[in-house]
N, C-alpha and C positions, 0 to 999 in steps of 0.2 A: 851549440846547436842540436847536439843529444838532448840534453836536459828540455829544452822548450820543446821537442818533438814527444818525448814520452809525457811529458808534462801535460801538452794539450791532449793527447792520446786519451789519458787518465780522465782527465776533465771532461772529455766528453762521454766516456763510458759510465763516469761516478754517478750523474744524476739518474741513469736509465739503469743503472745497478740498483740505487736505493730505491726507485720509485717499484722496481722490481720486490725487493724486500719488503716494503710496506705497503703495498698498495691491497694486500689481503686484512691488513688490520683496520680499514677505514673507506668510506666511501669515497675520498678524493686521495690522492698521492701525494706523497711527501718529495722536497725538493731537495737537492745538496750543490753546493757548489765549492770550486778550487777557485782563490784567486792569489796573483801573487801582490806582496805587499809593496814590490819595486819592479813594473811591467819592464823598462827600459835595460834593466841590468838585475835579472832577477837573484843573483848570487847575492846583493847587496842588501836582500831584504828577504824574508823568510814568506812562507806558504800559508792562507787562511783556508779555512775548512769551516763552512757552515750547515746546517741542514735545518731544515723545517719540517717537523712531523707531521704527520697528514693531519687536517682537521685542527690544527693549532697555531698560534702565531709564533713569529720567529723568535726565537731564545738561543742565547752563544751556548754551547756545546756544555761549558762547565755548568749551566742552570738545568739541564735537561736531566731526563731520569736516568736511572741506571740500565734500562729496557732501550729508551733512543740513544744512546751512547754506544753501548753495543751493536745496534743496527745502523749506526754510522759509521762505526769500525768496521764493520761487517762488508758495507758499501764500499769504503775506501779500499779494503784487502782486497774484494773479487775485482773492484776496476782494475789496480794495480795487476792483479795475477790476469785478467783476461788482456792487458796490454803487452805483459811479460810472457806470458804462456806457459807456466812451469809443466811438468809431465803428473805432479799430483802435489796434495797441501795435509798439512798435520794441523788439526784445529782442537785446542783442549779448551773443554768445559766453554767453549763461546757462547751457547746459549743457557750459562747460569742466571744471569739479569732478566732474562723475557718471560712472558708469560708465556701461559699455552698458546694464544692465537699467534702470539710473534714466531713460538716456537715452530708451529705448524707453518706459516709463512718461509720461514728460515729453512724447513725442510723441503717445501716445494721448491724453492728456490735450488735448494744442493740437486735436487734431480734432476733437474734441467741442466746443470753444469756438465761439460764433457771432458771430466779429468776426473783423477782419483781421488776419493776425499777419504782419509782418516778423520773420524770426529770422536771426542773424545767427550762422553754426556753421561751426565746420572739422571737425565729426565727421560721417561718412557716416549714422549710424544716425539724426541728425537730417535730413539735406538730401533723403535719398532718398528721402522722404514729401513731399517738398515739390511745388505745385503749378509751381512755377518757379524758376529759378536765374538770379541774378545775378553776374558777377564783375567785379572790378576792378582793373587792374594797371599798374604803372609802366611806362612806353613810355621806359626811359632816354633812347636818340637825340633823340627829341622832348620829354624834360623836361615830357612831360603822362601823364595817367591815361588809360589806356584802359577802355569797359566794354563787356561782352559779355550780353548777355537770352535765355535758353532757355526757352521756353513747355514744361514737361513735359505738358502735359494731353493732347495725342494720344497719345502714347507709351503714358500710364497705360490709355488705350483698348483698345491693341492687345495690351499685356499681360494685359487680363480676359477 
């Protein structure tokens, strides 16, 4: 009963989330679906996840590009997050396979979320929208890591 309640909630949120993540990349929206292999007894089968990228024909996830797979994964992650409501998330280079257009769509999606999110990214399109930057580097002579933090909020106020 608990599984089915969570499954139904995530299923409803999944398509909305996928459409939010992909709507900026094309004129049409993508679609995402979760299906149970055995509806009568869900623990006897698996869960199938399918997406259809905007303006493209249906292809299994295994046949999609790295960026399309990343957006599909992010949609599922954020649908589960919306159903469970954790206080924060840590995302490590989830934008690595995304092109600049999809990074912008991802950032716009993140900015609308009502949750604290730590994003580790090497892409300027992602970190230039951050409230703060954290840097870690290896200090070879001391054989230790150094840490730097920079609060960007005062600079954002000046630019607006």
